[in-house]
Each structure stands twice: as C-alpha cells, then as structure tokens.
C-alpha positions as CSV (number, residue, x, y, z in Angstrom):
1,M,-2.8,-24.6,7.2
2,T,-0.6,-23.6,10.2
3,E,3.0,-22.5,10.5
4,S,4.7,-23.0,13.8
5,T,6.8,-20.1,15.1
6,S,8.8,-19.5,18.3
7,A,7.1,-18.5,21.5
8,G,5.7,-14.9,21.4
9,T,5.3,-14.7,17.7
10,A,2.2,-14.9,15.5
11,V,1.0,-18.1,13.9
12,S,-0.7,-17.8,10.5
13,G,-4.0,-19.3,10.4
14,G,-7.7,-18.9,9.3
15,R,-8.2,-16.0,6.9
16,S,-4.7,-14.5,7.8
17,A,-3.3,-17.1,5.3
18,Q,-5.2,-15.2,2.6
19,L,-3.1,-12.0,2.8
20,K,-2.1,-10.9,-0.7
21,H,1.3,-12.3,-1.5
22,T,3.8,-9.5,-2.2
23,G,7.0,-11.5,-1.7
24,L,7.4,-9.8,1.7
25,R,6.0,-11.3,4.9
26,P,3.3,-9.2,6.5
27,G,3.2,-8.7,10.3
28,W,0.8,-7.6,13.1
29,T,0.3,-4.2,14.6
30,T,0.9,-3.3,18.3
31,G,-2.9,-3.0,18.5
32,A,-3.3,-6.6,17.3
33,C,-0.7,-7.8,19.8
34,A,-2.4,-5.9,22.6
35,T,-5.8,-7.4,21.7
36,A,-4.3,-10.9,21.8
37,A,-2.6,-10.3,25.1
38,A,-5.7,-8.7,26.8
39,T,-7.8,-11.5,25.5
40,A,-5.6,-14.2,26.9
41,A,-5.2,-12.3,30.2
42,Y,-9.0,-11.8,30.7
43,T,-9.6,-15.5,29.9
44,A,-7.1,-16.5,32.5
45,L,-8.5,-14.1,35.0
46,L,-12.0,-15.8,34.6
47,T,-10.9,-19.4,34.1
48,G,-7.5,-19.8,35.6
49,D,-6.0,-20.9,32.3
50,F,-4.3,-18.9,29.5
51,P,-5.3,-19.8,26.0
52,D,-2.0,-20.5,24.1
53,P,-2.0,-19.7,21.3
54,V,-4.8,-17.1,21.5
55,T,-6.7,-16.3,18.3
56,V,-8.2,-12.9,17.5
57,T,-10.4,-11.6,14.7
58,L,-9.1,-8.4,13.0
59,P,-11.2,-5.7,11.4
60,K,-10.9,-7.2,7.8
61,G,-11.6,-10.7,9.0
62,H,-8.0,-12.0,9.4
63,T,-7.7,-14.5,12.3
64,P,-4.1,-14.7,13.4
65,S,-3.1,-16.8,16.5
66,F,-0.4,-15.5,18.8
67,A,1.8,-17.6,21.1
68,L,2.2,-16.2,24.6
69,A,5.6,-15.1,25.8
70,V,4.4,-14.1,29.3
71,E,1.8,-15.7,31.6
72,E,1.3,-14.4,35.1
73,L,-1.8,-15.0,37.3
74,T,-2.4,-13.6,40.8
75,A,-5.5,-13.5,42.9
76,D,-6.8,-10.3,41.4
77,A,-5.0,-9.8,38.0
78,A,-3.7,-11.7,35.0
79,T,-1.0,-10.6,32.7
80,A,-0.2,-11.9,29.2
81,G,2.5,-10.9,26.8
82,V,3.0,-11.3,23.0
83,V,6.1,-10.4,21.1
84,K,5.4,-8.1,18.1
85,D,6.2,-9.6,14.7
86,A,6.2,-6.8,12.1
87,G,7.0,-9.3,9.3
88,D,9.5,-7.9,6.8
89,D,8.6,-4.3,7.6
90,P,11.5,-2.2,9.1
91,D,9.3,-1.3,12.1
92,V,11.0,0.1,15.2
93,T,8.7,-1.9,17.4
94,H,9.5,-5.2,15.8
95,G,10.4,-7.7,18.6
96,V,8.9,-5.6,21.4
97,L,7.1,-7.5,24.1
98,I,3.5,-6.1,24.4
99,R,1.9,-6.8,27.8
100,A,-1.7,-6.6,28.9
101,T,-2.7,-6.8,32.6
102,V,-6.4,-7.2,33.2
103,R,-8.2,-6.9,36.6
104,E,-11.8,-6.5,37.7
105,A,-13.1,-2.9,37.8
106,A,-16.1,-1.2,39.4
107,P,-19.6,-2.4,38.2
108,G,-20.7,-0.5,35.2
109,S,-17.3,1.0,34.4
110,G,-16.9,-1.1,31.2
111,V,-13.3,-1.4,29.9
112,V,-11.0,1.2,31.4
113,F,-7.5,1.6,29.8
114,R,-4.3,2.4,31.6
115,A,-0.8,3.1,30.3
116,G,1.8,0.6,31.6
117,P,5.5,0.9,31.4
118,G,6.6,1.8,27.8
119,V,3.2,3.0,26.7
120,G,2.8,6.8,26.4
121,T,0.3,9.2,27.8
122,V,-1.4,12.0,25.7
123,T,-0.3,15.4,27.0
124,R,-1.5,17.8,24.2
125,P,-4.9,18.2,22.4
126,G,-5.4,17.5,18.8
127,L,-5.1,13.8,18.9
128,P,-8.1,11.4,18.7
129,L,-7.7,10.8,22.4
130,D,-8.3,13.1,25.4
131,V,-5.3,14.6,27.3
132,G,-4.3,12.3,30.1
133,E,-5.4,9.2,28.2
134,P,-3.0,6.2,27.5
135,A,-1.9,6.3,23.9
136,V,-4.0,3.3,22.9
137,N,-5.6,4.5,19.7
138,P,-9.4,4.2,19.0
139,V,-9.4,1.2,16.7
140,P,-7.3,-1.0,19.0
141,R,-9.5,0.2,21.9
142,Q,-12.6,-1.0,20.1
143,L,-10.9,-4.3,19.1
144,I,-9.9,-5.0,22.8
145,R,-13.5,-4.1,24.0
146,E,-15.0,-6.5,21.5
147,H,-12.8,-9.3,22.4
148,L,-13.2,-8.9,26.1
149,A,-16.9,-8.8,25.7
150,R,-16.8,-12.1,24.0
151,V,-14.6,-13.5,26.8
152,A,-17.0,-12.2,29.4
153,A,-20.0,-13.7,27.5
154,E,-18.4,-17.0,27.2
155,H,-17.1,-17.4,30.8
156,G,-19.6,-15.4,32.9
157,G,-17.6,-12.2,33.4
158,S,-19.0,-8.8,34.0
159,G,-17.0,-7.1,31.3
160,D,-16.0,-4.4,33.7
161,V,-12.2,-4.5,33.7
162,E,-9.2,-2.3,33.9
163,V,-6.7,-3.1,31.1
164,T,-3.1,-1.9,31.5
165,I,-1.1,-2.0,28.2
166,G,2.7,-1.9,28.4
167,A,5.6,-2.3,26.0
168,D,9.1,-3.5,27.2
169,G,11.6,-0.8,26.4
170,G,8.9,1.4,24.8
171,E,10.0,4.6,26.5
172,E,13.4,4.5,24.9
173,I,12.2,3.4,21.5
174,A,9.6,6.2,21.4
175,R,12.3,8.8,21.4
176,S,13.0,7.9,17.7
177,T,9.3,8.2,16.8
178,W,7.0,11.2,16.3
179,N,5.5,10.7,19.8
180,P,7.5,13.4,21.7
181,R,6.6,16.0,19.1
182,L,3.0,15.0,19.1
183,G,2.9,15.3,22.9
184,I,2.7,11.6,23.7
185,L,5.1,11.1,26.5
186,G,6.6,8.2,28.3
187,G,6.4,5.6,25.6
188,L,5.0,4.2,22.5
189,S,1.5,4.4,20.9
190,V,-0.6,1.3,20.5
191,L,-1.6,1.6,16.8
192,G,-3.3,-0.1,14.0
193,T,-6.4,0.3,11.9
194,T,-6.5,-3.2,10.2
195,G,-4.2,-5.0,12.7
196,V,-1.9,-6.0,9.8
197,V,1.5,-4.5,9.1
198,V,1.9,-4.3,5.3
199,P,5.7,-4.3,4.6
200,Y,7.0,-0.9,3.6
201,S,3.5,0.6,3.7
202,C,3.2,4.3,3.6
203,S,0.1,4.3,5.8
204,A,1.8,4.8,9.2
205,W,4.0,7.7,8.1
206,I,1.0,9.4,6.4
207,D,-1.1,8.9,9.6
208,S,1.7,10.5,11.6
209,I,1.7,13.5,9.2
210,R,-2.1,13.9,9.8
211,R,-1.7,13.8,13.6
212,G,1.1,16.4,13.3
213,V,-1.2,18.8,11.5
214,D,-4.0,18.1,14.1
215,V,-1.7,18.8,17.0
216,A,-0.3,22.0,15.4
217,R,-3.9,23.3,14.8
218,A,-5.0,22.4,18.3
219,A,-2.0,24.3,19.7
220,G,-3.0,27.3,17.7
221,R,-0.2,27.3,15.2
222,T,-0.9,29.4,12.2
223,H,2.4,28.5,10.4
224,V,3.6,25.0,9.9
225,A,6.4,23.5,7.8
226,G,6.5,20.3,5.9
227,C,10.1,19.1,5.9
228,T,11.8,16.3,4.1
229,G,14.2,15.5,6.9
230,S,16.1,16.8,9.9
231,T,18.3,19.2,7.8
232,S,15.3,20.9,6.4
233,E,13.8,21.1,9.9
234,R,16.8,22.9,11.2
235,T,16.6,25.3,8.2
236,V,13.0,26.3,8.8
237,V,13.7,26.8,12.5
238,A,16.6,29.0,11.7
239,E,14.5,31.0,9.1
240,Y,11.2,31.3,11.0
241,G,11.8,30.2,14.6
242,L,9.0,27.7,14.3
243,P,8.4,25.6,17.5
244,E,8.7,21.8,17.3
245,D,5.0,21.1,17.2
246,A,4.8,23.2,13.9
247,L,7.2,20.9,12.1
248,L,5.8,18.1,10.0
249,D,8.2,15.3,9.1
250,M,6.7,14.7,5.7
251,G,9.6,12.7,4.3
252,D,8.8,11.9,0.7
253,F,5.0,12.4,1.2
254,A,4.4,16.0,0.0
255,G,1.0,15.1,-1.4
256,A,-0.1,13.7,2.0
257,V,0.7,17.0,3.7
258,L,-1.0,19.1,1.0
259,K,-4.1,17.0,0.8
260,Y,-4.6,17.0,4.6
261,V,-3.9,20.7,4.9
262,R,-6.5,21.2,2.1
263,R,-9.2,19.6,4.4
264,H,-7.7,21.0,7.6
265,P,-6.3,24.4,6.7
266,V,-3.6,26.4,8.4
267,E,-2.8,30.0,7.5
268,R,0.6,29.3,6.2
269,L,2.5,26.3,5.0
270,T,6.2,26.3,4.2
271,V,7.6,23.4,2.3
272,C,11.3,22.8,2.8
273,G,13.6,20.1,1.3
274,G,16.5,19.2,-0.8
275,F,16.7,20.9,-4.2
276,A,16.5,17.6,-6.1
277,K,13.5,16.3,-4.2
278,L,11.6,19.6,-4.6
279,S,12.3,19.7,-8.3
280,K,10.1,16.6,-8.4
281,L,7.3,18.5,-6.8
282,A,7.9,21.4,-9.2
283,A,7.4,18.8,-12.0
284,G,4.1,17.7,-10.5
285,H,5.1,14.6,-8.5
286,L,3.5,14.3,-5.0
287,D,5.5,11.3,-3.9
288,L,9.2,12.3,-3.8
289,H,10.7,8.8,-3.1
290,S,13.4,7.8,-5.6
291,A,11.6,4.5,-6.3
292,R,8.5,6.3,-7.3
293,S,9.7,9.6,-9.0
294,Q,12.9,10.8,-10.6
295,V,14.5,14.1,-11.1
296,D,13.3,15.3,-14.6
297,K,16.4,17.2,-16.0
298,S,14.5,18.0,-19.1
299,H,12.1,19.9,-16.9
300,L,15.0,21.6,-15.1
301,A,16.4,22.6,-18.5
302,E,13.0,24.2,-19.4
303,L,13.0,26.1,-16.1
304,A,16.6,27.2,-16.8
305,R,15.4,28.6,-20.1
306,E,12.6,30.4,-18.3
307,G,15.4,32.0,-16.2
308,G,17.4,33.2,-19.1
309,A,19.6,30.3,-19.9
310,D,20.8,29.9,-23.5
311,E,20.6,26.6,-25.4
312,R,24.1,25.6,-24.5
313,L,23.4,25.9,-20.7
314,A,19.9,24.3,-21.1
315,T,21.5,21.3,-22.9
316,A,24.1,21.0,-20.2
317,V,21.4,21.1,-17.5
318,A,19.4,18.4,-19.4
319,E,22.6,16.2,-19.5
320,A,23.8,16.8,-15.9
321,N,24.5,13.8,-13.7
322,T,22.3,15.0,-10.9
323,G,19.9,17.8,-10.0
324,L,22.5,19.5,-7.8
325,A,25.0,19.5,-10.7
326,A,22.4,21.2,-12.8
327,L,21.9,23.8,-10.0
328,H,25.6,24.4,-9.9
329,L,25.8,25.0,-13.6
330,C,23.0,27.6,-13.4
331,T,24.4,29.3,-10.3
332,E,27.7,29.8,-12.0
333,A,25.9,31.3,-15.1
334,G,23.7,33.6,-12.9
335,V,20.5,31.7,-13.7
336,P,18.2,31.4,-10.6
337,L,17.3,27.8,-11.1
338,G,16.8,27.3,-7.3
339,D,14.2,30.1,-7.0
340,L,12.4,28.8,-10.2
341,V,12.2,25.3,-8.8
342,A,10.9,26.7,-5.5
343,T,8.3,28.9,-7.3
344,H,7.0,26.0,-9.5
345,A,6.9,23.7,-6.4
346,R,4.8,26.4,-4.6
347,D,2.5,26.6,-7.6
348,Q,2.1,22.9,-7.8
349,S,1.3,22.9,-4.1
350,L,-1.4,25.6,-4.6
351,T,-2.9,23.5,-7.3
352,V,-3.2,20.5,-4.9
353,L,-4.7,22.9,-2.2
354,R,-7.5,23.8,-4.7
355,G,-8.2,27.2,-3.3
356,A,-8.0,26.3,0.4
357,P,-7.3,29.4,2.6
358,V,-3.6,28.5,2.9
359,T,-0.6,30.6,1.8
360,V,2.5,28.6,0.7
361,D,6.2,29.2,0.3
362,V,8.9,26.8,-0.6
363,L,12.6,26.7,0.4
364,C,15.0,24.5,-1.5
365,I,18.2,23.6,0.4
366,D,21.5,21.8,-0.4
367,R,22.9,18.9,1.6
368,A,24.4,21.3,4.2
369,G,21.1,23.1,4.8
370,N,21.9,26.2,2.9
371,V,18.9,27.8,1.1
372,V,19.6,27.6,-2.6
373,G,16.2,28.6,-3.8
374,R,13.1,30.3,-2.3
375,S,9.6,31.3,-3.5
376,E,7.5,34.2,-2.4
377,V,4.6,33.5,-0.1
378,R,1.4,33.1,-2.1
379,G,-2.2,31.8,-1.6
380,A,-4.8,30.8,-4.0
381,R,-5.7,34.4,-4.7
382,G,-2.1,35.5,-5.2
C-alpha cells in the first residue's frame, strides 16, 4: 500500500509500512535521505535517467521510497536531492534538502566521501571519523556504499566514485546543534543507525552525550561536567573554568552520562543542574524528564529530617507545591537541604558508576544559576 506525498518527501512502502504504530508519524534520518539521493544520482550518471521515486533498503529491512526534489545531470556528474521528512519528531533538520553529487573517481578508489555546502568537517579527534573527514557517520557511509555497489552491478559501473553530500542551510542550522562543541565545523552531520526517525526518541541526544565524552577524552580533559541546560553550563564554567569541550549537555539523561562514563572513565565528573531535577537523581531516578519522573517531596522531607528539621518543617516540606518551595522553607530554617540533595545525588551517581575510577561532585542551582547546594568530591573509595 502506497501513500502519495509532495515532491521531495518519503513515500511509505514495503516493510516501512510495518513500523510500530505509536500515534506519531515516524520519519527518515539524514543518512537515509543521503543514501536515496546518492543512489538516484549514481543511477542517473550510469544510465542518464533518475529513478523517481528511489527506493532504499534500511538496516532493519524497511524499504521507503523517496521522491526527488532535485535532478541535475552533466557530462561528468549527477546530483539528486531529497527533502528530509522527520515525521512528527521536532528535528531541527526536518525539511532540509539533502543533496548528493556523484562523479567517477580513480580506479580502485572505491567510494570517496566529500563534504558539500551545509555538511560539516571533523576537526577534533574522538569521533568515529578521522580529522579532516566529512561528517558523514559510519552507518550512513556503509549504507551508501552498499547501495552504490548494487547500482554499479546492475548498470555496469566501476563502483569507484566520489560522493559529495550537502545540506541546504546546514551551516546555519548546525549552530543550534552539538556540532561546534564536538569540533564538527561548517555544517550538519549526516546521521542515522537505522535510517528511521522515531518521534521524540532519546537516542539522538544520548548519542550526542557519548560523542561529547569521546571528544573530551581525546582532548585530554580530566574534568567534565554533565549539565541539564545552558544555565548550569554557565555555572560550572564560572566555578571551574572548564572549556567548552568539557561540557556535556546531558539534559534529562543523567543515567546516559553516568553509564557511558562508567565504561569510558574520566578523572572527575561534575553534575550540575536545577535543584528540583537533581532531587530526582538523589531519589534514584536516572531520567529527569517531568514526564518520566517527579519530584518526591516525601523524600525531600526525609532529607530535611536528616539535616535537623523538626516534624513541623518536615511536614511543610512534604506538602510544598514545588521542590524550590521546599528548599526555601529549609533555607529559612537553616536546614541545608540543597547540600543534602547534592550529596545524595552524588552518592546515587557513584552507585551507577559501580567503582569506576571517577570522582564525582554535584552542584544544585536555582533558576538564576546561583549554587544552592553542593557536595564534596568523592570517588568509589571515598
């Protein structure tokens, strides 16, 4: 069964129609779009005709078809373009035109990748690509190689080609992504491990956290900070003078930072975020998103008792409207609830680290970025 769409968007078909229904429409990664564009361009280079729509096979067997938004054929090169459709995911690259230009290369060269306008270039070690390489990730590269090999076999090509991937407006869009911090300059990354964008998936953010740790380690950073947002980043820079490549935008994914650092240790990890969010970590939650964990004010009341609160204050903390309201009650009473939350959050972090050679400290801040709680630095052995 096929659903028609406007030019440049994906058409559901084959096994792509079997995507699990969630009530939200899935989309396609930049890697899937680049594969479709490159496949169409190489086919046109060998045959003179662009397949439209062009069908690709993704790693899990989905077979979406993509209508072409751009077709350009010259004597020595072919360019095809596909507009990325991210489905119902709030992806910053939704609607971006992904272009692929294919031309013959020297015999025996295989598939050589180049960065076109809007696609970044790797400038720092630590990523799964060498410095100087275009930011086309390993899985999309492999997917493109496989599809171009099929085109070569079907139409008598050598398979030795230069593929230039571009993204219209990608340089400007990339400024709002992790790329500049990771040392990917000049544009976007061509991403995707399955080719499918799952709406509101955590996977892309968690992958960025992992790449951030890799880049920091490769740069020799011994102290990194997992921050819940820009305010907490400013706080740790003011506190410790950390460089940009030591800052991990962990958002709500504290567990992702801790689990990856457990496998790829750094000497010191600072966790910094809003008091309410980190009170969730103190209570044992590793996903701090409001839809998946809540501030446990009864737990805050127990911590307040630990800090010397009487029953009247503990009850008021348990009944407070918000975590910050509970903090204010304790601050007025001289009970160090902020420090207690930071300390328990640090201890929960050490539990997740399972003895990895990492020392941890935690900073809790208010909405203005003021430190309202801090723990001592401690490792698995105290």
